[in-house]
C-alpha positions in Angstrom: -36.2 42.2 -17.4 -33.6 44.8 -16.5 -30.8 42.3 -16.6 -31.8 40.7 -19.9 -29.5 41.5 -22.8 -31.0 43.8 -25.4 -32.8 41.7 -27.9 -36.2 41.2 -29.5 -37.1 39.0 -26.5 -36.2 41.8 -24.0 -38.3 44.3 -26.0 -41.2 41.9 -26.0 -40.9 41.3 -22.2 -40.9 45.1 -21.6 -44.0 45.5 -23.8 -45.8 42.8 -21.9 -44.8 44.3 -18.6 -46.1 47.7 -19.7 -49.4 46.2 -20.9 -49.9 44.8 -17.3 -48.6 47.7 -15.2 -49.6 51.3 -16.0 -48.2 53.6 -13.3 -45.4 54.1 -10.9 -41.7 54.7 -11.0 -41.0 51.2 -12.3 -43.3 51.9 -15.3 -41.4 55.1 -16.1 -38.1 53.2 -15.9 -39.5 50.4 -18.1 -40.8 52.9 -20.7 -37.3 54.6 -20.8 -35.6 51.2 -21.1 -38.0 50.1 -23.9 -37.3 53.3 -25.9 -33.5 52.9 -25.5 -33.7 49.2 -26.5 -35.8 49.9 -29.5 -33.3 52.6 -30.6 -30.4 50.2 -30.2 -32.1 47.4 -32.1 -32.8 49.8 -35.0 -29.0 50.3 -35.4 -27.7 47.7 -37.8 -24.2 47.8 -36.2 -25.7 47.1 -32.8 -27.7 44.2 -34.2 -24.6 42.7 -35.9 -22.6 43.0 -32.7 -25.3 41.4 -30.6 -25.8 38.6 -33.0 -22.1 38.0 -33.3 -21.7 37.9 -29.5 -24.7 35.5 -29.2 -23.1 33.2 -31.8 -19.8 33.2 -29.8 -21.8 32.4 -26.6 -23.5 29.5 -28.3 -20.2 28.1 -29.7 -20.8 29.1 -33.3 -17.6 31.1 -33.9 -17.8 30.7 -37.6 -21.1 32.6 -37.7 -19.8 35.1 -35.2 -16.8 36.4 -37.2 -18.8 38.0 -40.1 -21.3 39.6 -37.8 -18.6 41.1 -35.6 -16.6 42.3 -38.6 -19.7 44.0 -39.9 -20.2 45.7 -36.5 -16.5 46.8 -36.4 -16.8 48.2 -40.0 -19.9 50.2 -39.0 -18.3 51.6 -35.8 -14.5 51.6 -36.2 
């Protein structure tokens, strides 16, 4: 889970992990990671950047350009 890119899927995986495990250092780290990822996903510029990069990775450059431009405008 630690190596997953920040996404709705990684947040879901962390929530599932935390529903199964309830104590220990790894749980504290997972809670911290979950909070950070939720904060990042709440940021529209972060989401636009992540979606743009995912589009590039999947070969959809046409979709990526508007998403990445939106991210750059939000965080020049």
